[in-house]
MIMI-472182 format. One record per residue: chain; x negated, y negated, z of N, C-alpha, C in turn. Coordinates in nm, 3 decimals. Last residue first. Layout:
  mol      n_x      n_y      n_z     ca_x     ca_y     ca_z      c_x      c_y      c_z
    A        X        Y        Z        X        Y        Z        X        Y        Z
...
This chain:
  mol      n_x      n_y      n_z     ca_x     ca_y     ca_z      c_x      c_y      c_z
    A   -3.570  -12.420   10.751   -3.674  -12.524   10.733   -3.708  -12.544   10.586
    A   -3.406  -12.209   10.794   -3.345  -12.332   10.742   -3.448  -12.439   10.709
    A   -3.577  -12.024   10.902   -3.514  -11.992   10.775   -3.455  -12.117   10.710
    A   -3.635  -12.137   11.148   -3.743  -12.124   11.049   -3.687  -12.097   10.910
    A   -3.383  -12.115   11.267   -3.444  -12.247   11.249   -3.557  -12.243   11.146
    A   -3.347  -11.840   11.276   -3.254  -11.923   11.199   -3.314  -12.060   11.172
    A   -3.560  -11.760   11.446   -3.553  -11.714   11.307   -3.460  -11.800   11.220
    A   -3.497  -11.912   11.699   -3.612  -11.937   11.613   -3.601  -11.883   11.470
    A   -3.307  -11.847   11.879   -3.265  -11.932   11.768   -3.376  -11.947   11.663
    A   -3.434  -11.719   12.083   -3.365  -11.635   11.986   -3.313  -11.715   11.867
    A   -3.515  -11.917   12.254   -3.611  -11.872   12.152   -3.548  -11.778   12.050
    A   -3.304  -11.937   12.435   -3.320  -12.038   12.330   -3.412  -11.991   12.219
    A   -3.352  -11.731   12.617   -3.240  -11.719   12.524   -3.255  -11.817   12.408
    A   -3.574  -11.842   12.752   -3.585  -11.713   12.682   -3.475  -11.697   12.580
    A   -3.464  -12.077   12.859   -3.576  -12.084   12.765   -3.591  -11.955   12.686
    A   -3.266  -11.966   13.028   -3.227  -12.054   12.917   -3.339  -12.063   12.813
    A   -3.429  -11.829   13.213   -3.336  -11.755   13.128   -3.297  -11.839   13.007
    A   -3.575  -12.051   13.326   -3.642  -11.938   13.260   -3.551  -11.857   13.168
    A   -3.358  -12.236   13.421   -3.451  -12.268   13.312   -3.519  -12.145   13.250
    A   -3.210  -12.187   13.644   -3.149  -12.157   13.515   -3.251  -12.163   13.400
    A   -3.354  -12.282   13.857   -3.359  -12.138   13.835   -3.283  -12.095   13.710
    A   -3.294  -12.555   13.858   -3.425  -12.512   13.808   -3.429  -12.362   13.780
    A   -2.951  -12.592   13.752   -3.056  -12.582   13.854   -3.186  -12.536   13.788
    A   -2.646  -12.755   13.669   -2.771  -12.690   13.630   -2.877  -12.702   13.739
    A   -2.433  -12.899   13.790   -2.418  -12.757   13.755   -2.553  -12.688   13.737
    A   -2.389  -13.165   13.865   -2.489  -13.085   13.938   -2.479  -12.935   13.908
    A   -2.068  -13.189   13.719   -2.172  -13.251   13.801   -2.258  -13.146   13.874
    A   -2.014  -12.965   13.439   -1.973  -13.049   13.549   -2.094  -13.095   13.631
    A   -2.221  -12.969   13.139   -2.118  -12.912   13.227   -2.085  -13.012   13.338
    A   -2.403  -12.881   12.848   -2.349  -12.984   12.935   -2.231  -12.927   13.013
    A   -2.690  -12.789   12.678   -2.577  -12.740   12.755   -2.532  -12.851   12.849
    A   -2.856  -12.764   12.390   -2.809  -12.864   12.484   -2.681  -12.816   12.550
    A   -3.154  -12.668   12.251   -3.022  -12.621   12.287   -2.977  -12.708   12.403
    A   -3.349  -12.828   12.003   -3.313  -12.809   12.144   -3.172  -12.755   12.153
    A   -3.627  -12.766   11.779   -3.486  -12.792   11.810   -3.468  -12.789   11.961
    A   -3.899  -12.752   11.761   -3.822  -12.755   11.637   -3.678  -12.799   11.661
    A   -4.183  -12.858   11.907   -4.041  -12.843   11.934   -3.967  -12.859   11.803
    A   -4.490  -12.679   11.866   -4.399  -12.789   11.828   -4.257  -12.756   11.872
    A   -4.654  -12.461   11.904   -4.681  -12.581   11.980   -4.592  -12.700   11.949
    A   -4.538  -12.263   11.739   -4.672  -12.312   11.712   -4.699  -12.448   11.779
    A   -4.223  -12.353   11.836   -4.297  -12.266   11.745   -4.429  -12.335   11.715
    A   -3.940  -12.372   12.062   -4.076  -12.406   12.021   -4.134  -12.303   11.925
    A   -3.666  -12.535   12.165   -3.704  -12.415   12.092   -3.838  -12.449   12.027
    A   -3.588  -12.680   12.487   -3.651  -12.682   12.355   -3.672  -12.543   12.298
    A   -3.290  -12.751   12.642   -3.395  -12.650   12.635   -3.458  -12.652   12.496
    A   -3.121  -12.943   12.871   -3.176  -12.943   12.735   -3.295  -12.849   12.733
    A   -2.850  -12.958   13.060   -2.972  -12.877   13.051   -3.011  -12.876   12.904
    A   -2.659  -13.192   13.248   -2.714  -13.143   13.122   -2.835  -13.055   13.147
    A   -2.350  -13.319   13.384   -2.486  -13.267   13.397   -2.528  -13.204   13.265
    A   -2.096  -13.396   13.338   -2.178  -13.488   13.416   -2.319  -13.436   13.439
    A   -1.809  -13.372   13.140   -1.949  -13.331   13.159   -2.026  -13.439   13.234
    A   -1.559  -13.430   13.053   -1.573  -13.370   13.185   -1.713  -13.325   13.218
    A   -1.549  -13.573   12.827   -1.529  -13.428   12.812   -1.541  -13.354   12.946
    A   -1.625  -13.821   12.905   -1.483  -13.801   12.871   -1.449  -13.654   12.851
    A   -1.900  -13.794   12.929   -1.819  -13.799   13.051   -1.672  -13.774   13.021
    A   -1.965  -13.807   12.653   -1.999  -13.689   12.732   -1.911  -13.683   12.858
    A   -1.885  -14.067   12.598   -1.817  -13.955   12.533   -1.843  -13.826   12.610
    A   -2.074  -14.200   12.760   -1.930  -14.217   12.786   -1.849  -14.105   12.721
    A   -2.325  -14.133   12.653   -2.290  -14.084   12.786   -2.141  -14.100   12.816
    A   -2.459  -14.180   12.415   -2.320  -14.134   12.409   -2.270  -14.081   12.544
    A   -2.723  -14.231   12.478   -2.638  -14.344   12.437   -2.490  -14.306   12.437
    A   -2.890  -14.085   12.743   -2.804  -14.060   12.628   -2.713  -14.179   12.598
    A   -3.041  -14.152   12.972   -3.108  -14.095   12.855   -3.022  -14.079   12.730
    A   -2.890  -14.266   13.175   -3.028  -14.312   13.159   -3.092  -14.262   13.029
    A   -2.654  -14.124   13.174   -2.651  -14.262   13.128   -2.793  -14.313   13.098
    A   -2.741  -13.889   13.299   -2.703  -13.887   13.157   -2.703  -14.027   13.098
    A   -2.784  -13.984   13.560   -2.894  -13.919   13.486   -2.865  -13.919   13.337
    A   -2.525  -14.070   13.620   -2.634  -14.168   13.612   -2.754  -14.111   13.537
    A   -2.389  -13.829   13.631   -2.356  -13.925   13.525   -2.467  -14.028   13.508
    A   -2.638  -13.575   13.720   -2.530  -13.670   13.748   -2.501  -13.756   13.625
    A   -2.852  -13.413   13.649   -2.750  -13.358   13.739   -2.630  -13.448   13.762
    A   -3.046  -13.296   13.388   -2.982  -13.415   13.444   -2.864  -13.367   13.525
    A   -3.336  -13.136   13.298   -3.211  -13.122   13.371   -3.169  -13.260   13.420
    A   -3.520  -13.011   13.030   -3.479  -13.131   13.102   -3.345  -13.102   13.169
    A   -3.800  -12.798   12.961   -3.656  -12.819   12.979   -3.633  -12.948   13.058
    A   -4.074  -12.892   12.748   -4.019  -12.844   12.875   -3.869  -12.871   12.879
    A   -4.243  -12.996   12.551   -4.172  -12.870   12.530   -4.118  -12.809   12.656
    A   -4.379  -13.233   12.535   -4.432  -13.131   12.626   -4.362  -12.996   12.610
    A   -4.220  -13.355   12.325   -4.367  -13.354   12.325   -4.422  -13.240   12.410
    A   -3.943  -13.299   12.374   -4.003  -13.290   12.240   -4.154  -13.276   12.243
    A   -3.899  -13.309   12.659   -3.842  -13.204   12.573   -3.918  -13.189   12.442
    A   -4.062  -13.522   12.770   -4.042  -13.393   12.837   -4.003  -13.284   12.736
    A   -4.046  -13.731   12.582   -4.176  -13.679   12.624   -4.162  -13.540   12.685
    A   -3.772  -13.773   12.569   -3.843  -13.729   12.449   -3.979  -13.671   12.485
    A   -3.728  -13.862   12.835   -3.662  -13.742   12.784   -3.738  -13.686   12.664
    A   -3.883  -14.100   12.851   -3.915  -13.986   12.935   -3.855  -13.857   12.881
    A   -3.926  -14.244   12.518   -3.890  -14.239   12.658   -3.923  -14.108   12.725
    A   -3.777  -14.293   12.199   -3.885  -14.243   12.283   -3.837  -14.227   12.426
    A   -3.517  -14.170   11.991   -3.576  -14.276   12.071   -3.684  -14.213   12.159
    A   -3.450  -14.073   11.661   -3.497  -14.036   11.795   -3.552  -14.159   11.865
    A   -3.157  -14.143   11.478   -3.299  -14.170   11.502   -3.333  -14.130   11.645
    A   -2.934  -13.883   11.379   -2.962  -14.007   11.450   -3.113  -14.019   11.471
    A   -2.673  -13.718   11.199   -2.814  -13.747   11.222   -2.827  -13.876   11.301
    A   -2.445  -13.457   11.179   -2.466  -13.594   11.224   -2.615  -13.612   11.254
    A   -2.415  -13.191   11.129   -2.478  -13.271   11.024   -2.493  -13.417   11.062
    A   -2.117  -13.142   11.325   -2.249  -13.102   11.276   -2.289  -13.194   11.162
    A   -1.955  -13.357   11.568   -1.963  -13.287   11.439   -2.106  -13.249   11.402
    A   -1.825  -13.376   11.849   -1.966  -13.371   11.812   -1.982  -13.293   11.682
    A   -1.547  -13.373   11.847   -1.618  -13.477   11.921   -1.764  -13.489   11.879
    A   -1.498  -13.158   11.676   -1.420  -13.281   11.662   -1.492  -13.397   11.730
    A   -1.668  -12.946   11.756   -1.699  -13.022   11.634   -1.615  -13.148   11.614
    A   -1.778  -12.813   12.001   -1.670  -12.911   11.998   -1.691  -13.001   11.876
    A   -1.999  -12.665   11.972   -1.879  -12.590   12.010   -1.757  -12.683   12.018
    A   -2.220  -12.713   11.704   -2.143  -12.774   11.813   -2.024  -12.687   11.844
    A   -2.522  -12.735   11.522   -2.416  -12.652   11.581   -2.350  -12.732   11.693
    A   -2.689  -12.927   11.430   -2.665  -12.815   11.340   -2.562  -12.717   11.395
    A   -2.759  -13.260   11.426   -2.681  -13.160   11.497   -2.645  -13.049   11.399
    A   -3.081  -13.384   11.390   -2.958  -13.350   11.320   -2.887  -13.241   11.400
    A   -3.301  -13.658   11.455   -3.243  -13.531   11.495   -3.115  -13.511   11.415
    A   -3.602  -13.807   11.321   -3.457  -13.798   11.340   -3.421  -13.661   11.398
    A   -3.849  -13.868   11.206   -3.823  -13.905   11.345   -3.673  -13.909   11.374
    A   -3.922  -13.769   10.965   -3.827  -13.882   10.964   -3.800  -13.935   11.103
    A   -4.110  -13.573   11.042   -4.139  -13.663   10.930   -4.050  -13.787   10.931
    A   -3.996  -13.420   11.245   -4.111  -13.506   11.276   -4.134  -13.610   11.167
    A   -3.681  -13.353   11.323   -3.762  -13.371   11.203   -3.873  -13.471   11.234
    A   -3.498  -13.114   11.509   -3.581  -13.234   11.506   -3.670  -13.235   11.383
    A   -3.166  -13.011   11.568   -3.292  -12.985   11.499   -3.367  -13.118   11.490
    A   -2.961  -12.922   11.835   -3.017  -13.031   11.756   -3.150  -12.987   11.698
    A   -2.668  -12.770   11.926   -2.806  -12.745   11.888   -2.849  -12.861   11.799
    A   -2.444  -12.783   12.210   -2.489  -12.824   12.077   -2.631  -12.777   12.054
    A   -2.171  -12.743   12.412   -2.295  -12.680   12.369   -2.326  -12.727   12.228
    A   -1.982  -12.817   12.698   -2.025  -12.861   12.565   -2.159  -12.794   12.535
    A   -1.969  -12.656   12.920   -1.845  -12.708   12.864   -1.871  -12.749   12.719
    A   -2.137  -12.360   13.036   -2.135  -12.492   12.974   -1.994  -12.527   12.932
    A   -2.344  -12.103   13.175   -2.224  -12.185   13.176   -2.242  -12.317   13.105
    A   -2.508  -11.878   13.196   -2.546  -12.002   13.263   -2.425  -12.095   13.278
    A   -2.376  -11.655   13.080   -2.486  -11.637   13.176   -2.516  -11.762   13.257
    A   -2.164  -11.737   12.911   -2.145  -11.625   13.003   -2.252  -11.617   13.111
    A   -2.277  -11.945   12.762   -2.157  -11.971   12.843   -2.140  -11.862   12.950
    A   -2.482  -11.802   12.639   -2.516  -11.910   12.731   -2.397  -11.948   12.819
    A   -2.332  -11.626   12.483   -2.416  -11.571   12.590   -2.459  -11.680   12.688
    A   -2.190  -11.809   12.310   -2.121  -11.717   12.400   -2.210  -11.668   12.514
    A   -2.399  -11.948   12.178   -2.294  -12.020   12.249   -2.229  -11.929   12.353
    A   -2.528  -11.732   12.054   -2.597  -11.813   12.155   -2.497  -11.889   12.241
    A   -2.323  -11.659   11.876   -2.367  -11.565   11.980   -2.442  -11.638   12.091
    A   -2.317  -11.885   11.713   -2.199  -11.850   11.791   -2.234  -11.752   11.904
    A   -2.575  -11.863   11.603   -2.540  -11.980   11.684   -2.416  -11.954   11.769
    A   -2.553  -11.616   11.462   -2.649  -11.632   11.571   -2.611  -11.749   11.661
    A   -2.354  -11.673   11.274   -2.338  -11.560   11.367   -2.431  -11.576   11.488
    A   -2.467  -11.896   11.131   -2.344  -11.908   11.209   -2.329  -11.796   11.312
    A   -2.677  -11.898   10.957   -2.708  -11.888   11.100   -2.585  -11.889   11.190
    A   -2.549  -11.580   10.851   -2.648  -11.659   10.926   -2.652  -11.802   10.873
    A   -2.387  -11.324   10.816   -2.340  -11.463   10.818   -2.432  -11.550   10.905
    A   -2.492  -11.069   10.870   -2.515  -11.132   10.740   -2.485  -11.282   10.741
    A   -2.663  -10.974   11.171   -2.541  -11.012   11.098   -2.576  -11.085   10.969
    A   -2.892  -10.943   11.316   -2.868  -10.850   11.205   -2.745  -10.885   11.122
    A   -2.877  -11.123   11.523   -2.980  -11.142   11.420   -2.954  -11.057   11.297
    A   -2.688  -11.006   11.688   -2.647  -11.120   11.605   -2.749  -11.149   11.496
    A   -2.845  -10.820   11.824   -2.745  -10.772   11.728   -2.701  -10.885   11.635
    A   -2.987  -10.999   11.983   -3.059  -10.912   11.889   -2.964  -10.858   11.783
    A   -2.776  -11.102   12.134   -2.850  -11.189   12.041   -2.930  -11.108   11.940
    A   -2.696  -10.876   12.280   -2.601  -10.944   12.192   -2.673  -11.032   12.091
    A   -2.932  -10.825   12.426   -2.882  -10.725   12.331   -2.787  -10.792   12.232
    A   -2.944  -11.054   12.585   -3.052  -11.025   12.491   -3.008  -10.925   12.385
    A   -2.704  -11.021   12.734   -2.725  -11.138   12.648   -2.832  -11.111   12.544
    A   -2.753  -10.786   12.876   -2.642  -10.790   12.780   -2.657  -10.907   12.683
    A   -2.964  -10.883   13.034   -2.987  -10.774   12.940   -2.878  -10.772   12.834
    A   -2.824  -11.073   13.187   -2.932  -11.115   13.099   -2.961  -11.009   12.994
    A   -2.640  -10.909   13.329   -2.592  -11.012   13.236   -2.700  -11.060   13.139
    A   -2.832  -10.732   13.471   -2.739  -10.682   13.369   -2.685  -10.792   13.277
    A   -2.983  -10.823   13.678   -3.040  -10.834   13.545   -2.943  -10.793   13.435
    A   -2.846  -10.763   13.912   -2.863  -10.904   13.873   -2.918  -10.922   13.731
    A   -2.859  -10.469   13.923   -2.738  -10.540   13.881   -2.762  -10.687   13.842
    A   -3.153  -10.309   13.798   -3.082  -10.379   13.905   -2.967  -10.461   13.849
    A   -3.147  -10.003   13.618   -3.180  -10.145   13.622   -3.096  -10.211   13.730
């Protein structure tokens, strides 16, 4: 196999092994955190689950629980971000503080962590967005060529999301 594919292959293997762990969904979410950090990179990583019935999101994983605790719920707002990620099921990339300010009410907290860019990747099932994996990092970190790998890795969260439903 060609060398550029080795990190991705290692990531897929690690996530497949995480599925077999007994401590679910924690084992899988921690594995996603690690492989996304190793392959794409992030400073802050969260997973948000979406509830169509209540129009709310709930944070179910955070690598910085002091700043972004799990179980925090918030009402979803509409707009371009919601249309891209939730309705169309596409990844969203914000490259600057201004991009984050335009879509996230907590942009000041995000900036205080040294994060100025974002990659939000939906986890989809049967045409619906169930959750998003949210990677945040330094200015202009994320690129369009990160999206295919991020989308593929994000789908590994699906069994845990369906199990918690």
